[in-house]
N, C-alpha and C positions, 0 to 999 in steps of 0.2 A: 634220382638225385641223392636220396638218403643212402643208397648203396654206395654211391661214389664217395660220399663224405666218410662213411664208415671204412671204406677201403683205404682212402688216403690217410685217415687217422691210424688205422692199423699198421700201415707201412711205416709211418713216422714213429710209432711207439715201438716197433720192432728194431728200429735203428736210433735209439734215443741219443747215444753219445755223438754219433756222426751228425745227426740232425741238430743237436745243441751246438756243436762246434761250428757248423755251417751257419746256423742262425745267429750265432754270436758275431761272426764276421759281417753279416748283413746289418745287424743292429749297431755294431761299432761304426760301420761306414756312415750311416745316417746320423748317428750320434755325433761323430766328429765333424760332419758337415755343418750341423746346426750350431755346435759350440764354436766352431771357427767363424761362422757367419755372425754369431752373437758378439764374439770378441772383436771382429772387424768392425761391426756396427758401433761398438763402444768407442773405438778410436775415431771413426768417421763422425759420429754424433758430437763428440767432444770438439773436433775441428770445426764442425758447422756451428756449434754453440759459440765458440770463440770468435768466429767470423760474422755472427749474426748482426752485431752492432757496428762492425767496421765499415768505414766509408770506402767501399771498394772502388768508387770512381774518383779516387784522389791520388795526388802525388805529393811527395815531400822532397825538397831540394836541400842538400847539405853542401857546405864548402869543401874543397879538396885541394890537391896540389897538381899542378900541371905536369904531364908526362911527356909533352912534346914541346920543342922550341917554337916560338911564334914571333915573327917580325923582329928578329934580332934578339929576342929575350929567351933566356935559357929555360929548360924544363926545371921542375922542382919549386916553382914559385907558388906561394900560398894564395889561393883565391878566396877572398872574404866576401860575405854578403852584407848588403845594407838596405835601407828603406827604398832606395831607387830601384833595386832589383825586385822588391815586392810590387812597386808601382808599375814597373815594366811588365811583370807577369799579369797584372790586372788589366792592362790596356792593350798589350800587343797581340793577344789571342782572344778576341771577342767571341769567336765561333766555337772555341773549345773550353775556355776557362769560365767557371761560374762564380765561385767565391774564393777570395784569397786572404790568407792570414799569415802570421809570422810568429816566431817564438824567439825570445832572448832569455838566457838563463844566467843565474848566479848560483854557483855551487858553494858548498861549505857554510851554509847559513844554519845557525842554531836557533830553533824555536823553543821558547820557554814559556811556561805558564805555571805559576806557583812553584812546586817542587819538581814538576815534570819537564823533560826536555827531549828534543828530537833534532838530530842533525839531518838536514834535508837540502835539496836544491829548489830554488825559487824560480819559477818560470813566469816571464812576462808574456801575456797572451792578449789577443783581441776578443771582443765580445762574440765573434762568430766561431770561437774555438769549439763549442759543442757540435757545430755543423761540420767540422773538419776531422774531429777525433772521436773515438769510441768511448765517450764519457757521458754519464747521465747525472743530472743534478738530483741529489737525494733529499736535500733539505735547504731551505733558505733561497737565495737567488744567486745568479751568476754575475760576472762583471758586465757592466752596461756602458754605453757610449759616454754617459756623464762622468763615470769613474775615469774613463780615458781622458776626457777633455779637462777635467779638474785635477788629474793625477792624484786621485784619492789613494790613501794607504788602506786598501781593503784587500782581503785575502779569502780565497776559496780553498778549503783543505780537503785532502783525500780522507775517506771514512776511516781508514786504518790510522792515519796520523791523528785524526780527531779523537779516536778512542784512546790513543796513547796519552795525549795532552789533557783530555777532558774525560777521565774514566767515569765520573759520576755527575757530570754537568753538561747541559746543552751548550755547545760552543758558540752558537749564533749570538752575535752582539758583543761577545767578549773580545778583549785585546790580547794579542800575544807579542812577546818581544822577539824580534828577528835580528839577532846580533846588534842590538842597540836601536832598532827601528820598530816602532809600535804599529801593528796592523790590526784592524778590526775584522773579525771573522764574519763574513756575510753569507757563506754557503758551504755546503758539504757535497762533494761529488764522489761517484763510485766508478770503478773501472776494473772488472774482474781479471783482465789480462795485463794489469800494470806491472812492469818489471821493476820499476823504481818510482813509487808515487811521489809526486812533487806538489809543492804549494803554488797556487796560481794567483797572480796579481795582475793589475792592468799593465799592458805593455809599456805605455808612456811613463807610468810610475817607476817601473824597474829601470828604464833608461835614465831617468832623472836621479833616482836614489843611488844607483851603483855606477853612475857616470859611464854608461855604455855608448853614449853618442848616438850615431845612427846605425851602429852595427847590429846585426841579427844573427842568430844561430842557424835558423832554417826558415824556408818559405814553404807553406803548405797551401794547396788549392784543390778544389774539386773540379771535375771536368765533365764535358758533355760531348756527344757526337763522336765518341771513341769507343766503338762497339766491339772491336776485335784487336788481337795482338798486333796485326799489321798497321792499323791506324794509330795505335799507341806508339809503335816504333817510329813512324813518320813524325808524329808530334814531338817525341823526345829529341829527334834530330833537329827539328825546327827550333825547339826551345834552347838547345845547346848553341845553335847558330846565333840566335838573338842575344842570349846572355854572353856569348863569346865576344860579340861586338862591343858590348858594354864593359866586360871585364878583361878584354884583351887576352883571349886564349883561343887556340885552334878549336873550331867547332866539332872536329872529330876526336877531340881529346876527352876520353871518358873519365880520366882522373881529375880533371879540373873541378867538376861538380859531380856529386853523386845523386842520382835520381832514384828515389824509392817509389816505384810504380806499384801501387797496391792491386790494381786490376790485373796486370800481367802476373804478379806474384800469386794472386788468387787462381788464375788459370793454371799455373804450374802446380799449385797445390791440388786443384781438382783433378789434374792428370795423374798425380801421385795417388790420389784416393781411388781413382778408377783402376789403376794398376794393382793396388792392394786388394780391391774387391775381386778382380779377375784372378789374382793369385790364390785367394782363399777358395774360390770356386774350383779352380784347377786342382788344388790339393784335395779338396773335399770330394770331387768327382773321382779322382784316382783312388781315394779311400773306398768310395762306393764300389768301384770296379773290382776291388779285391773281394768284396762280398758277392758280387755277381759271378765272378769266376768260381767262387766256392760253391754257389748254387748250381752252376753248370757242371762242375766236377761231380757233385753228389748225384746229379741226375744221370750222368754218364755211367757212374758206378751202379746206380739202381737199374738202369737198362741192361747192363752187363750181367748183373746178378739174376735178373728176372727174365733172361732171354728164353729159358726153357718154358717158363710160365706163359710168356707172350705167344710162343709157338703153339702151345696147347689151346690158348684162347682162340687164335686164328684158325686152328684146325677144327674147333668146335663151332666156327662160324662168326666169331667176334669181328665186328667191322674195324677197319684201321682207325676210323674216327674215334671210336671208344677208347682205344689204346692211346691215341694221341692226346685225348682229353684227360685221361688218367694221369699221364706224366706231367702235363702242363698244370693240372690242378694241384698236384703235389708241390710243384715249383712255386706256384702262386701262393699257396697256403703258407709255406715256409717264409717266403719273402714278405708277405703281408703281415703276418703275426710278428715276426721279429723286427720288421721295418717299423711297425707301430710302436713296439717297445723302445726302439732306438729313438724314435721321434719324441715320445713322451719323456724319456730320460734326458734328451738334449734340451728340450724346452724347460724341463725342471732345473737343469744346471744353469741355463741362461737367466732364468728368473732368480735363482739363488745369487748369481753374480750381480744381478741388478740390485738385490737387497743389500749385499755386502759391499759392493764397490760401484754402485750405479751412478755415483757422483763423486768420482775420485779427483781430488784437487791437490796440486802441489802448492803449499803455502808455507813460505819461510819468513813471513813478516813483510819484507819489502817486495816480495814476488809471489804472485798467485796465478795459477793457471789450471784449468780443468783439462785433464789428460785422458779421462775415461768416463763416458756418460751413456746410460741407458743401453747396456749390452744385451738387447733382446732381439728376437727374430719375429717378424710378422707371422701369425698363424698360417696365413695363406701360403707364404713361402715354404714353411715347414711341410704343409700338406702337399704342395706341388712337388717338393723334393721327394717325399715318400711315394707319391703316385708314380713319379718318374722311376723310382727304384722298383716299384711293383711291375711296371711295364718292362723294365730291363730284366727283371727276374723271370717274367713270362717268356721273353725272347731267349733267356738263358736256358729255360727248360724246353723250348721249341726244338732246338737242334737235336738233343738226345731223344726227344719224342719222335722226330722224323726218322731217326735211326731205328727206333723200335718198330715203327710202322713198316719199314722196308725189310724187316726180318722175314724170311721165308719159313713157313711152318716146318718143312722137312729138315732144314738146317737148324732151326731152334730146338727141335726134338732131339737132335744128335748132340747138342751143346751140353757140356758138363757144368 
């Protein structure tokens, strides 16, 4: 064994430049695979983090415009939503609908406290709003049924809005002026993916203060017994049919109402994530293959250069197995050593990315979203990829080795 190690070492040292260039291609292949996997994981982890608190079994219904004529009425009619639509949603689908809420909004409201001011949209919501949306109460309390019944002028602020209006004061219990209407702050909520944070007030209060009547901007509800995309598609068709009877539009008219189905959107995003993961592996594997081809080529060159030597060995009685093992050992040594270097370098770069950009968030005040998070690779995955590379390197050296074994001593002795 010692003789084998010394012989492999001697062969490598006699061909330093060639070995280094081949080893670099091997190290570069595993390095790029790990870095690509880390970067892909950063994107995937960010998406999973954004979706962690989302109510995936929920739908949101928005009004639209009809795109088809119906019972003598022309297309292009505006379909509005009201409290009756919310009630129908709650009662018409007992086997699929769990909780129903609604939102009515008033845009262009200016909140002021002392010298601070914020232009914002005020949303009237139901007490079950946290069950329907990805919001968490950070401080104080949320809107309750009594607030609704008594139409209290209470407000729950987004944490960003609260920091702007109350930079040095706890806002709970204080009053803000909302374009001439005083609201008491009773809670602070947070939502890391909020595109445009709003101020939340009781639904009944907003209807009364801003003369909204029974109109609503959207209906939101959670669902059950809809486990796949096919079941969701059937439910959406049934929902359009029921609401179409109420609002007088064609049940096949997709423009009359817009259904945001978070479950089917999640399935589509999962598919996109899988495609990204597969694409990264494909690119990484092809990069690895370039290193494997390099190992195979150097072994072929080695066999060609040492043909005379192998002939002498066989003429002196060397077994084919010893020559086979010598070539394969050199291939494994190069692949293992440089594969390990590439793995360590790749893990080092992913850890550096994690330190520098491990929680990359886009935040422009009214909008915040995590776009890159934890770009690391599990050690087991890195080791498995390296072992796969070593196995491939062994196979790459096997074919040149078999060629060396098949050399006839008389022909090898004649070779120049």
